[in-house]
N, C-alpha and C positions, 0 to 999 in steps of 0.2 A: 435653274434651271428656265430658258426663255419662256415656257410654254405660262408658268407662274406671274410670271410677271404682267400678265394680263390681269391674274384678278386686283379687281379692284381694292382690295387691302393689303396689295405689299408693297405699296410706297410706306403704312404706317408701321406695318410691319417692320423695313430697312431704320425707319427712323427708332424705332422699340430697342433695334437694334444696335444702333449707331448709338443711342443713350450709353445703353449697356457696357460698349465699347469701353468708352469713355471713361465709366466708374470703373472699370476692371483695370484699365492701362493707371487710372489718378492714386486709386488705393493700392496698386503692386505694381508698381513703373519697375519694378527689380528683376521681378518674376520672369519677364520677357526677354531674351536676346534680341541683342540688337539686330542678327540673321532675320527673327521673327516679327522685329517692329520695320524691319524695310518691308517683307514679304505680306502683311498688315499692311500698310500703308499702297504700297501699290496694289493689293488686290481691292481695297476699300476707293482708290482711284477711277481704277477699272468699273468697278459695277455703277461711281459717280456718272460715268458715258453712255449709259443703257437709255434709251430715245425714253421709259414708259418711267423712269426715272429722276428725268431732269428739272421736271417743274418742281420737286421738293426742296422742302428748304432749306439752305445751306448751312443755317447755323449749326444741327448737330452734327454734320459733315464736317467741317470747318474745326471744332472743338473737340471732335475726336484726332486730324491730322494735327492738330496742336499739341495734342497729350502725345501722341506715338513720336512728333522730331524732337517736341521736347525732353523721352524717355529714351531716346538715340546715345549712348555714353562714347562712343565712338565716333564722332560727327565729324571729325574732317577725312575720315576714311571711308565711311558710306556716303555723302553728300555724294561724292562721283557716280557712286554704284543706284543709290536713289536719280539721277539725275538720268542715267541711260535705259534705266529702266520703262522711268515715266514716258522717254519720249521713243520710247520702242511699242508702247500701249496701242498706240492708233497712228495712222499714217492722215487721218482727214484733217484739215490744218482746223477747220472750227473745234475740235474736238480736243486739240492741242493748246487749242488759246482758251477755252476752259481749265483745264488741268492746271493752268499757269496761276488764273484767277480763283481758281479755288484753294491755294496754298495760303498757310495762314497770316496774320500778320507780325509776327511779330521778327525778333532777330533772326531766328534761326528761317523762319518762315520766308523772309524776304532776303537773304543769302541762296535759299535753292532754288528761289523765283529769277533771279537773276540768272544764275546758271544755267537753270532748265531752259528759259529765252534763250542764252545765247545759244544751248543744246537745240534746238528747235530750229534755230534762225539757218545754221551749220545742214538740217534733215533738209529743209525747204530747198534750200541752195544746193547740195552736193547730191541731194534723193537718198542722205545715210548720215547717222549722225557722227558728225568729224572732230566735234570740239569734249574734250574731258576738261575737267575743271580741276585743277591744281593748288588751291588752296580753298579755303571757305569765305573770304574776301573777294570777290572778282574787281580784274583792274579795269577799268574801259581799255586802254591797251587792245585787251583782246578782242574786242571788239570791232578793233579799226581795221581787222585783216578780213571782216563782210561787210564792212561798209561800202566799197569800190562794186563790190561786185551786188548791190542792194539797190545801185543805181535804178530809175525805174526802164531807162535806155536799155539797160546790159540784161532787167530781166524781162519786158519785153522781149527783146532775140532769143533770150533762153526759151521762152515758151512758143515764139516761133518756130526756133531750131526743132524742137520737141513735136513739135505736131509737123512738119516735117516729113522727119523719119517715120511719127509712125502711119500716116499715109502714104509713102511711100513702098511700109509693108503689108500694106493690103490688097486685096485682089480686084483686078478690073470688073469685078460683076458687084462687086462691094462698094460702089462709087457713091450710091445713091443714100447709102447712110454715112458716108467720111463727113459729108457736109455738116450732119448732127453732132457727129460726134466731133468734128474740131470744133464746131459752136461751143458745146460744153464742156471742152479741154480748154478751150480759151477763156472761157467765164470762170473756170475752175481756177486756169492761173490767175488772174485778176485778182480774185478773191485771196489768195494765196500770200499775192504781191502785199495787198492789203494789211495780211497778219505779219508779212517781213516787219513792215514799216510802222507797227502796232508794237512789237513785241522788245525794239529798245528804250521806249518810255517804260519798261519794266525791269530792263537792265540798270536804268538810271540815268539813260538821256535824258 
């Protein structure tokens, strides 16, 4: 309930919930199916994007994600599903970057971070996720398909083209608001460009 997120006790309650889930997943890792672990992982990641919860310490959250990732038995088949679901949780580039940073720093966490970063890059470039992980260990050759399109000149052209298409569809009487919208769109495009160039570092470049 979004209304309850404004309660001053909500962050403390969330920390308690995270700690309780860590205890449950640690003591009885086999009690949950892989699908249940996947859904819980994605739900926790979605909750972490709430504005009222972003200032929470990430220690408990990362510890929970670590338990969920390590408890997944069929990791090879679940990894592509996790990437796809996490990429679809949000369209905002700052939230997408936060998801990458929240992932645990163990072997599986690094594998997930690399594939998720590449999934997000494909989403930012193509407006939808077109990348699918085919194995757990990412090959840098997979990133090569997107590097050319990540050139600043090409990204700028794409942003300009999108702004032109959007402005052509507006009515004449809305011209006063077009300039403001275009400015905001341009600023958002530049921030997306920054994210595009930051994420390859998570892939391994």
